[in-house]
N, CA, C and O atoms as a GROMACS GRO file, in nm:
protein
  312
    1MET      N    1   1.968   0.311  -2.079
    1MET     CA    2   1.956   0.347  -2.240
    1MET      C    3   1.991   0.250  -2.314
    1MET      O    4   2.095   0.199  -2.272
    2LEU      N    5   1.951   0.202  -2.407
    2LEU     CA    6   1.992   0.110  -2.515
    2LEU      C    7   2.086   0.135  -2.609
    2LEU      O    8   2.181   0.061  -2.636
    3LEU      N    9   2.052   0.267  -2.674
    3LEU     CA   10   2.130   0.333  -2.783
    3LEU      C   11   2.231   0.362  -2.748
    3LEU      O   12   2.220   0.439  -2.652
    4PRO      N   13   2.370   0.335  -2.783
    4PRO     CA   14   2.457   0.380  -2.765
    4PRO      C   15   2.505   0.574  -2.775
    4PRO      O   16   2.466   0.655  -2.859
    5HIS      N   17   2.584   0.593  -2.675
    5HIS     CA   18   2.608   0.765  -2.708
    5HIS      C   19   2.762   0.746  -2.602
    5HIS      O   20   2.797   0.655  -2.526
    6LYS      N   21   2.834   0.889  -2.642
    6LYS     CA   22   2.975   0.900  -2.597
    6LYS      C   23   2.988   0.856  -2.412
    6LYS      O   24   3.074   0.795  -2.348
    7TYR      N   25   2.900   0.900  -2.388
    7TYR     CA   26   2.895   0.891  -2.196
    7TYR      C   27   2.832   0.752  -2.171
    7TYR      O   28   2.818   0.730  -2.051
    8MET      N   29   2.798   0.670  -2.237
    8MET     CA   30   2.739   0.533  -2.211
    8MET      C   31   2.867   0.486  -2.097
    8MET      O   32   2.982   0.526  -2.086
    9ASN      N   33   2.800   0.400  -2.032
    9ASN     CA   34   2.898   0.332  -1.936
    9ASN      C   35   2.886   0.160  -1.987
    9ASN      O   36   2.810   0.069  -1.952
   10LEU      N   37   2.956   0.165  -2.050
   10LEU     CA   38   2.993   0.028  -2.111
   10LEU      C   39   2.968  -0.126  -2.023
   10LEU      O   40   2.927  -0.237  -2.058
   11GLU      N   41   3.009  -0.081  -1.915
   11GLU     CA   42   2.965  -0.191  -1.793
   11GLU      C   43   2.844  -0.213  -1.751
   11GLU      O   44   2.807  -0.291  -1.663
   12LYS      N   45   2.784  -0.142  -1.815
   12LYS     CA   46   2.611  -0.198  -1.818
   12LYS      C   47   2.534  -0.142  -1.985
   12LYS      O   48   2.476  -0.048  -2.039
   13SER      N   49   2.569  -0.233  -2.000
   13SER     CA   50   2.513  -0.251  -2.152
   13SER      C   51   2.470  -0.358  -2.195
   13SER      O   52   2.504  -0.459  -2.134
   14VAL      N   53   2.363  -0.377  -2.337
   14VAL     CA   54   2.375  -0.512  -2.381
   14VAL      C   55   2.467  -0.605  -2.380
   14VAL      O   56   2.460  -0.725  -2.355
   15LEU      N   57   2.564  -0.529  -2.413
   15LEU     CA   58   2.681  -0.634  -2.467
   15LEU      C   59   2.757  -0.669  -2.375
   15LEU      O   60   2.833  -0.758  -2.412
   16LYS      N   61   2.773  -0.628  -2.242
   16LYS     CA   62   2.812  -0.641  -2.120
   16LYS      C   63   2.717  -0.770  -2.063
   16LYS      O   64   2.764  -0.876  -2.019
   17VAL      N   65   2.580  -0.738  -2.073
   17VAL     CA   66   2.515  -0.834  -2.038
   17VAL      C   67   2.484  -0.939  -2.118
   17VAL      O   68   2.415  -1.026  -2.064
   18SER      N   69   2.518  -0.957  -2.239
   18SER     CA   70   2.498  -1.044  -2.301
   18SER      C   71   2.635  -1.152  -2.308
   18SER      O   72   2.629  -1.269  -2.345
   19SER      N   73   2.757  -1.080  -2.263
   19SER     CA   74   2.850  -1.161  -2.231
   19SER      C   75   2.858  -1.234  -2.129
   19SER      O   76   2.891  -1.352  -2.137
   20GLU      N   77   2.819  -1.156  -1.982
   20GLU     CA   78   2.773  -1.265  -1.886
   20GLU      C   79   2.682  -1.370  -1.910
   20GLU      O   80   2.693  -1.480  -1.855
   21ILE      N   81   2.599  -1.345  -1.983
   21ILE     CA   82   2.509  -1.452  -1.999
   21ILE      C   83   2.576  -1.567  -2.052
   21ILE      O   84   2.557  -1.682  -2.011
   22ILE      N   85   2.677  -1.524  -2.171
   22ILE     CA   86   2.752  -1.627  -2.229
   22ILE      C   87   2.842  -1.693  -2.122
   22ILE      O   88   2.857  -1.813  -2.142
   23LYS      N   89   2.893  -1.652  -2.034
   23LYS     CA   90   2.960  -1.706  -1.948
   23LYS      C   91   2.891  -1.785  -1.851
   23LYS      O   92   2.949  -1.890  -1.823
   24GLU      N   93   2.764  -1.760  -1.782
   24GLU     CA   94   2.683  -1.853  -1.723
   24GLU      C   95   2.664  -1.983  -1.789
   24GLU      O   96   2.660  -2.089  -1.726
   25PHE      N   97   2.651  -1.973  -1.930
   25PHE     CA   98   2.643  -2.115  -2.024
   25PHE      C   99   2.763  -2.163  -2.064
   25PHE      O  100   2.751  -2.227  -2.168
   26SER      N  101   2.916  -2.156  -2.007
   26SER     CA  102   3.004  -2.213  -2.044
   26SER      C  103   3.023  -2.365  -2.003
   26SER      O  104   3.092  -2.442  -2.070
   27ASN      N  105   2.958  -2.401  -1.887
   27ASN     CA  106   2.971  -2.532  -1.873
   27ASN      C  107   2.826  -2.575  -1.842
   27ASN      O  108   2.825  -2.690  -1.800
   28LYS      N  109   2.723  -2.528  -1.849
   28LYS     CA  110   2.577  -2.570  -1.909
   28LYS      C  111   2.493  -2.541  -2.019
   28LYS      O  112   2.483  -2.427  -2.066
   29GLU      N  113   2.428  -2.646  -2.066
   29GLU     CA  114   2.345  -2.673  -2.196
   29GLU      C  115   2.225  -2.565  -2.173
   29GLU      O  116   2.212  -2.470  -2.252
   30ALA      N  117   2.136  -2.583  -2.060
   30ALA     CA  118   2.020  -2.525  -2.010
   30ALA      C  119   2.022  -2.459  -1.876
   30ALA      O  120   2.066  -2.530  -1.786
   31ILE      N  121   1.985  -2.336  -1.844
   31ILE     CA  122   1.938  -2.278  -1.768
   31ILE      C  123   1.782  -2.221  -1.707
   31ILE      O  124   1.739  -2.154  -1.801
   32GLU      N  125   1.700  -2.218  -1.617
   32GLU     CA  126   1.608  -2.166  -1.607
   32GLU      C  127   1.628  -2.014  -1.602
   32GLU      O  128   1.718  -1.941  -1.561
   33PHE      N  129   1.489  -1.993  -1.668
   33PHE     CA  130   1.496  -1.801  -1.681
   33PHE      C  131   1.524  -1.730  -1.582
   33PHE      O  132   1.607  -1.640  -1.586
   34ASP      N  133   1.443  -1.771  -1.457
   34ASP     CA  134   1.440  -1.672  -1.322
   34ASP      C  135   1.567  -1.718  -1.260
   34ASP      O  136   1.575  -1.641  -1.164
   35TYR      N  137   1.687  -1.805  -1.253
   35TYR     CA  138   1.765  -1.853  -1.174
   35TYR      C  139   1.878  -1.756  -1.277
   35TYR      O  140   1.964  -1.702  -1.207
   36LEU      N  141   1.892  -1.728  -1.421
   36LEU     CA  142   1.981  -1.642  -1.521
   36LEU      C  143   1.929  -1.505  -1.472
   36LEU      O  144   2.000  -1.407  -1.448
   37TYR      N  145   1.803  -1.512  -1.462
   37TYR     CA  146   1.756  -1.336  -1.417
   37TYR      C  147   1.831  -1.296  -1.252
   37TYR      O  148   1.851  -1.181  -1.214
   38LYS      N  149   1.849  -1.369  -1.206
   38LYS     CA  150   1.883  -1.340  -1.064
   38LYS      C  151   2.022  -1.350  -1.030
   38LYS      O  152   2.074  -1.314  -0.924
   39LYS      N  153   2.086  -1.411  -1.143
   39LYS     CA  154   2.243  -1.395  -1.128
   39LYS      C  155   2.295  -1.280  -1.211
   39LYS      O  156   2.396  -1.216  -1.180
   40MET      N  157   2.223  -1.256  -1.318
   40MET     CA  158   2.221  -1.094  -1.363
   40MET      C  159   2.177  -0.992  -1.273
   40MET      O  160   2.260  -0.908  -1.238
   41GLU      N  161   2.097  -0.988  -1.243
   41GLU     CA  162   2.064  -0.902  -1.093
   41GLU      C  163   2.120  -0.902  -1.020
   41GLU      O  164   2.135  -0.790  -0.971
   42HIS      N  165   2.174  -0.985  -0.971
   42HIS     CA  166   2.275  -0.974  -0.843
   42HIS      C  167   2.411  -0.969  -0.884
   42HIS      O  168   2.491  -0.987  -0.792
   43LYS      N  169   2.468  -0.946  -1.018
   43LYS     CA  170   2.579  -0.878  -1.085
   43LYS      C  171   2.596  -0.732  -1.109
   43LYS      O  172   2.699  -0.668  -1.089
   44PHE      N  173   2.476  -0.685  -1.157
   44PHE     CA  174   2.446  -0.591  -1.224
   44PHE      C  175   2.380  -0.479  -1.151
   44PHE      O  176   2.406  -0.361  -1.175
   45GLY      N  177   2.272  -0.530  -1.037
   45GLY     CA  178   2.178  -0.449  -1.004
   45GLY      C  179   2.064  -0.426  -1.050
   45GLY      O  180   2.020  -0.496  -1.141
   46VAL      N  181   2.002  -0.338  -1.006
   46VAL     CA  182   1.874  -0.332  -1.106
   46VAL      C  183   1.861  -0.273  -1.243
   46VAL      O  184   1.758  -0.286  -1.309
   47GLU      N  185   1.944  -0.221  -1.275
   47GLU     CA  186   1.936  -0.167  -1.375
   47GLU      C  187   1.949  -0.254  -1.501
   47GLU      O  188   1.915  -0.213  -1.612
   48VAL      N  189   2.004  -0.389  -1.477
   48VAL     CA  190   1.953  -0.534  -1.548
   48VAL      C  191   1.808  -0.523  -1.600
   48VAL      O  192   1.771  -0.568  -1.708
   49ASN      N  193   1.748  -0.474  -1.531
   49ASN     CA  194   1.568  -0.484  -1.567
   49ASN      C  195   1.565  -0.437  -1.723
   49ASN      O  196   1.499  -0.502  -1.804
   50GLU      N  197   1.639  -0.320  -1.761
   50GLU     CA  198   1.593  -0.320  -1.902
   50GLU      C  199   1.703  -0.348  -2.023
   50GLU      O  200   1.710  -0.319  -2.142
   51LEU      N  201   1.769  -0.407  -1.948
   51LEU     CA  202   1.903  -0.484  -2.037
   51LEU      C  203   1.922  -0.624  -2.068
   51LEU      O  204   2.000  -0.671  -2.151
   52PHE      N  205   1.836  -0.689  -1.985
   52PHE     CA  206   1.803  -0.853  -1.993
   52PHE      C  207   1.752  -0.931  -2.111
   52PHE      O  208   1.804  -1.018  -2.181
   53ILE      N  209   1.624  -0.870  -2.111
   53ILE     CA  210   1.532  -0.905  -2.226
   53ILE      C  211   1.632  -0.881  -2.356
   53ILE      O  212   1.687  -0.972  -2.418
   54PRO      N  213   1.642  -0.760  -2.382
   54PRO     CA  214   1.733  -0.709  -2.501
   54PRO      C  215   1.834  -0.788  -2.504
   54PRO      O  216   1.862  -0.825  -2.618
   55SER      N  217   1.905  -0.832  -2.415
   55SER     CA  218   2.036  -0.912  -2.424
   55SER      C  219   1.997  -1.047  -2.494
   55SER      O  220   2.056  -1.081  -2.596
   56LEU      N  221   1.897  -1.125  -2.438
   56LEU     CA  222   1.842  -1.268  -2.465
   56LEU      C  223   1.774  -1.258  -2.605
   56LEU      O  224   1.751  -1.364  -2.663
   57ILE      N  225   1.738  -1.129  -2.668
   57ILE     CA  226   1.707  -1.092  -2.766
   57ILE      C  227   1.809  -1.099  -2.900
   57ILE      O  228   1.781  -1.132  -3.015
   58LEU      N  229   1.945  -1.052  -2.840
   58LEU     CA  230   2.038  -1.049  -2.903
   58LEU      C  231   2.137  -1.170  -2.939
   58LEU      O  232   2.220  -1.177  -3.029
   59LEU      N  233   2.105  -1.260  -2.846
   59LEU     CA  234   2.133  -1.425  -2.812
   59LEU      C  235   2.074  -1.489  -2.895
   59LEU      O  236   2.143  -1.568  -2.962
   60HIS      N  237   1.964  -1.483  -2.916
   60HIS     CA  238   1.852  -1.569  -3.000
   60HIS      C  239   1.886  -1.507  -3.137
   60HIS      O  240   1.913  -1.590  -3.224
   61ALA      N  241   1.891  -1.384  -3.172
   61ALA     CA  242   1.891  -1.331  -3.324
   61ALA      C  243   2.023  -1.405  -3.380
   61ALA      O  244   2.041  -1.436  -3.498
   62PHE      N  245   2.111  -1.428  -3.274
   62PHE     CA  246   2.280  -1.470  -3.357
   62PHE      C  247   2.232  -1.639  -3.357
   62PHE      O  248   2.320  -1.724  -3.369
   63GLY      N  249   2.107  -1.674  -3.344
   63GLY     CA  250   2.084  -1.859  -3.284
   63GLY      C  251   2.182  -1.912  -3.187
   63GLY      O  252   2.255  -2.007  -3.214
   64LYS      N  253   2.183  -1.848  -3.067
   64LYS     CA  254   2.292  -1.908  -2.983
   64LYS      C  255   2.180  -1.948  -2.834
   64LYS      O  256   2.216  -2.009  -2.733
   65LEU      N  257   2.060  -1.900  -2.857
   65LEU     CA  258   1.951  -1.925  -2.741
   65LEU      C  259   1.864  -1.981  -2.821
   65LEU      O  260   1.855  -1.964  -2.942
   66GLU      N  261   1.776  -2.073  -2.727
   66GLU     CA  262   1.652  -2.081  -2.768
   66GLU      C  263   1.567  -2.092  -2.638
   66GLU      O  264   1.620  -2.152  -2.544
   67TYR      N  265   1.451  -2.045  -2.620
   67TYR     CA  266   1.344  -2.052  -2.505
   67TYR      C  267   1.276  -2.222  -2.534
   67TYR      O  268   1.266  -2.273  -2.646
   68ILE      N  269   1.243  -2.278  -2.424
   68ILE     CA  270   1.192  -2.388  -2.420
   68ILE      C  271   1.054  -2.342  -2.300
   68ILE      O  272   1.073  -2.347  -2.179
   69MET      N  273   0.938  -2.306  -2.354
   69MET     CA  274   0.842  -2.237  -2.319
   69MET      C  275   0.790  -2.322  -2.177
   69MET      O  276   0.762  -2.276  -2.066
   70SER      N  277   0.789  -2.467  -2.230
   70SER     CA  278   0.688  -2.579  -2.136
   70SER      C  279   0.786  -2.569  -1.990
   70SER      O  280   0.741  -2.571  -1.876
   71GLU      N  281   0.940  -2.558  -2.031
   71GLU     CA  282   0.972  -2.583  -1.869
   71GLU      C  283   1.051  -2.485  -1.825
   71GLU      O  284   1.135  -2.500  -1.737
   72ASP      N  285   1.019  -2.348  -1.905
   72ASP     CA  286   1.077  -2.232  -1.871
   72ASP      C  287   1.218  -2.210  -1.869
   72ASP      O  288   1.260  -2.120  -1.796
   73LEU      N  289   1.313  -2.288  -1.950
   73LEU     CA  290   1.441  -2.311  -1.996
   73LEU      C  291   1.486  -2.213  -2.117
   73LEU      O  292   1.420  -2.186  -2.217
   74LEU      N  293   1.622  -2.163  -2.082
   74LEU     CA  294   1.691  -2.106  -2.157
   74LEU      C  295   1.762  -2.214  -2.246
   74LEU      O  296   1.748  -2.308  -2.168
   75GLU      N  297   1.818  -2.259  -2.337
   75GLU     CA  298   1.892  -2.374  -2.364
   75GLU      C  299   2.010  -2.293  -2.502
   75GLU      O  300   1.979  -2.232  -2.605
   76TRP      N  301   2.134  -2.322  -2.452
   76TRP     CA  302   2.261  -2.291  -2.541
   76TRP      C  303   2.237  -2.330  -2.672
   76TRP      O  304   2.140  -2.403  -2.654
   77THR      N  305   2.256  -2.333  -2.783
   77THR     CA  306   2.239  -2.386  -2.946
   77THR      C  307   2.407  -2.348  -2.959
   77THR      O  308   2.473  -2.258  -2.908
   78GLU      N  309   2.434  -2.431  -3.028
   78GLU     CA  310   2.572  -2.411  -3.119
   78GLU      C  311   2.530  -2.411  -3.263
   78GLU      O  312   2.613  -2.398  -3.353
   0.00000   0.00000   0.00000
């Protein structure tokens, strides 16, 4: 579930997935979309299916991620 409630597992939330995505970009400027998805799926399991795209949208809304469609890359912006 994307909306917070008092029984929500914060270890499997949009904010947690977003923070893990940020960690992946700590020493890289660009990462392939599929590679990043597989890393998150390995870490969080199948629950990441509903959290991955909203996490990317959150980071994009803050101006931290750009998607390069022609190369299928996610690029970290400062």
